[in-house]
C-alpha positions in Angstrom: 0.0 0.0 0.0 1.3 3.4 -0.9 1.5 6.1 1.8 2.8 9.6 1.9 5.8 10.4 4.1 3.5 12.5 6.3 1.4 9.4 7.1 4.3 7.7 8.9 4.6 8.1 12.7 7.7 9.1 14.5 10.5 6.5 14.0 8.4 4.4 11.6 10.7 3.6 8.6 9.6 3.4 5.0 11.1 3.0 1.6 10.7 5.7 -1.0 8.8 4.3 -4.0 8.2 7.6 -5.9 7.0 11.2 -5.9 3.7 12.9 -6.4 4.2 14.2 -9.9 1.6 17.0 -9.7 4.5 19.4 -9.2 7.4 18.3 -11.3 9.6 21.1 -9.9 9.1 19.8 -6.4 10.1 16.3 -7.3 13.2 17.6 -8.9 14.1 19.6 -5.8 13.5 16.6 -3.5 15.8 14.5 -5.7 18.5 17.3 -5.6 18.5 17.3 -1.8 18.9 13.6 -1.5 15.6 11.7 -1.8 15.5 8.9 -4.4 13.5 5.8 -5.0 14.7 2.8 -2.9 16.0 5.0 -0.1 15.0 4.3 3.5 13.4 7.3 5.2 12.4 7.7 8.8 10.5 10.7 10.4 12.3 11.7 13.6 10.6 14.9 14.7 7.4 16.8 14.0 7.2 20.6 14.7 4.9 21.8 17.4 2.6 23.9 15.2 0.7 21.9 12.7 3.5 19.2 12.7 5.5 21.6 10.6 8.4 21.2 9.7 9.2 17.5 9.7 12.7 16.2 10.4 13.6 13.0 8.6 16.7 10.8 8.2 17.5 9.6 4.7 20.8 8.0 3.7 22.3 8.9 7.1 21.5 12.6 6.6 19.1 14.6 8.7 16.8 16.8 6.6 14.0 19.2 7.6 11.1 19.6 5.2 7.9 21.5 5.1 4.9 19.3 5.6 3.5 20.1 2.2 6.8 19.1 0.5 7.0 15.9 2.6 3.5 14.9 1.5 4.8 14.6 -2.1 7.1 11.7 -1.1 5.4 8.3 -1.6 6.6 5.5 0.6 6.0 1.8 1.5 6.4 0.8 5.1 8.9 -1.8 6.1 6.3 -4.3 7.3 4.4 -4.0 4.0 7.6 -4.6 2.0 8.0 -8.0 3.7 4.6 -9.3 2.8 
C-alpha cells in the first residue's frame, strides 16, 4: 500500500517508491537534496505547530522539510515490503 511520508509516525521507517508528480519542480528539488526511489526514510521529529516542519533521516543525513513538501514523497512501510 502506498503512503505519503507525512502518514508515517515518529521513528516508523519506509522505503521511497516515488514522488507525487503533480508538481514536477518539487520532485526535482526533492531529488536534488537527496531523496530517491529505494532509499530508506524515517521521520524523527514533527514541529509543534501543525506538525511543521518534519525532520527526517534519509541515507544517514538529517533533513528538515515543510509538511507540504514531505507529502509529495510516496513510501511503502517496512512491514508491507516483507509481505
